[in-house]
C-alpha positions in Angstrom: 93.5 26.1 -196.4 95.6 29.1 -195.6 94.0 32.3 -194.7 95.2 35.7 -196.0 96.8 36.8 -192.8 98.2 33.6 -191.4 102.0 33.0 -191.6 102.4 29.2 -191.8 106.2 29.3 -191.3 106.5 29.8 -187.5 108.3 27.0 -185.6 109.7 26.5 -182.2 113.3 25.2 -182.6 113.3 24.0 -179.1 110.7 21.4 -180.1 112.8 20.1 -182.9 115.5 17.4 -183.0 119.1 18.6 -182.8 120.1 19.3 -186.3 123.8 20.2 -185.8 125.1 16.9 -187.0 123.0 16.6 -190.1 123.9 17.3 -193.7 121.3 18.6 -196.1 121.1 18.9 -199.9 118.9 21.5 -201.5 118.1 21.1 -205.2 116.6 24.4 -206.6 114.9 25.0 -209.9 116.2 28.0 -211.8 112.8 28.4 -213.5 110.7 31.1 -211.7 113.9 32.0 -209.8 112.4 35.0 -208.0 110.2 32.5 -206.2 112.6 29.6 -205.9 115.4 31.8 -204.5 112.9 33.1 -201.9 112.1 29.5 -201.0 115.8 28.6 -200.7 116.4 31.6 -198.5 113.7 30.5 -196.1 115.0 26.9 -196.0 118.6 27.9 -195.5 117.7 30.4 -192.8 115.7 27.8 -190.9 118.4 25.2 -191.2 121.0 27.6 -189.9 118.7 28.8 -187.1 118.3 25.2 -186.0 122.1 24.7 -185.8 123.0 23.2 -189.1 126.5 24.2 -190.1 126.8 26.3 -193.3 129.2 23.8 -194.8 126.5 21.1 -194.3 124.0 22.8 -196.6 124.7 21.9 -200.2 122.8 23.7 -203.0 122.6 22.5 -206.5 120.6 24.3 -209.2 118.8 22.6 -212.0 117.1 24.2 -215.0 113.5 23.5 -214.1 111.1 21.7 -211.8 111.1 18.5 -213.8 114.9 18.2 -213.3 114.5 18.3 -209.5 114.1 14.5 -209.6 117.4 13.7 -211.3 119.2 16.4 -209.3 117.9 14.9 -206.1 118.9 11.4 -207.2 122.4 12.4 -207.9 122.6 14.5 -204.7 121.7 11.3 -202.7 124.2 9.2 -204.7 127.2 11.6 -204.4 126.9 13.9 -201.4 126.3 11.8 -198.3 123.3 13.8 -197.2 120.8 13.0 -194.5 117.9 14.6 -196.4 117.3 16.4 -199.6 114.9 19.3 -200.1 113.5 19.9 -203.6 112.5 23.5 -204.4 110.5 24.4 -207.4 107.6 26.5 -208.7 105.2 25.8 -211.5 102.6 28.5 -212.2 99.5 27.4 -214.1 99.3 28.6 -217.7 96.8 28.0 -220.5 98.1 24.5 -221.5 98.3 21.1 -220.0 102.0 21.6 -219.3 101.3 22.6 -215.7 99.5 19.3 -215.0 102.1 17.2 -216.7 105.0 18.8 -214.9 103.3 18.8 -211.5 102.3 15.2 -211.8 105.7 14.1 -213.0 107.6 15.8 -210.3 105.2 14.6 -207.6 105.5 11.0 -208.7 109.3 11.3 -209.2 109.8 12.6 -205.7 107.5 9.9 -204.3 109.6 7.3 -206.2 112.8 8.6 -204.7 111.3 8.3 -201.2 110.3 4.7 -201.9 113.6 3.7 -203.5 116.2 5.5 -201.4 117.1 5.5 -197.7 117.4 9.3 -197.8 114.2 11.3 -197.4 113.3 13.8 -200.1 111.2 16.8 -199.1 108.7 18.1 -201.6 108.7 21.9 -201.8 107.1 22.5 -205.2 104.7 25.4 -205.4 101.9 24.7 -207.8 100.0 27.9 -207.9 97.5 29.5 -210.2 99.3 32.8 -210.5 102.6 34.5 -209.6 101.1 36.4 -206.7 100.1 33.1 -205.0 103.7 32.0 -205.3 105.1 35.2 -203.9 102.7 34.9 -201.0 104.1 31.5 -200.2 107.8 32.2 -200.7 108.3 34.8 -198.0 105.0 36.8 -198.4 101.8 36.9 -196.4 101.5 33.1 -196.1 105.1 32.7 -194.9 107.7 30.6 -196.6 107.2 27.1 -197.7 111.0 26.8 -197.9 111.1 27.3 -194.1 108.4 24.6 -193.7 110.3 22.2 -195.9 113.5 22.8 -193.8 111.6 21.9 -190.6 110.2 18.8 -192.3 113.7 17.9 -193.4 115.1 18.2 -189.9 112.4 15.9 -188.6 112.9 13.4 -191.4 116.7 13.3 -191.1 116.2 12.6 -187.4 113.6 9.9 -188.2 116.0 8.3 -190.6 118.8 8.3 -188.0 116.6 6.8 -185.3 115.1 4.2 -187.7 118.7 3.1 -188.7 119.6 2.8 -185.1 117.5 -0.1 -183.9 118.1 0.8 -180.2 116.4 4.2 -180.5 112.7 4.9 -180.1 111.1 7.0 -182.9 108.9 9.9 -182.1 108.8 13.7 -181.9 
């Protein structure tokens, strides 16, 4: 569990695989765009900081978090990416909508990871209120988008090594 003063988005790029040759897709929900744009900014900044070329970061917007699944599927099918990052934010309300959307997106992203050779990173905030989402999209808890980008670099590298049978896998 995160503490109020701990930023979880710090990383040492010298400890990461070389990301300069990778191509990343980022599918971003337009719903709660104040939050999702903050998450995208964190992801993009981390990818660029780790050597990814700007032209190798492809952003697609989709209307809401549920549409992240289809957007990611089409990104994989059409954009020759090494990894996809899904960015969304669902804030709990008074109805069961929150649970249905969160469960559906979680299962959909899991299914894409099972069925596709391209890893899909889950960056869906599922918070109880807007402040919690602000705190995790560039606020006091750092930026989950940054963390998703670091995971994406590691998974793109894992995919590359796994597809090259003569390379050992490890970080």
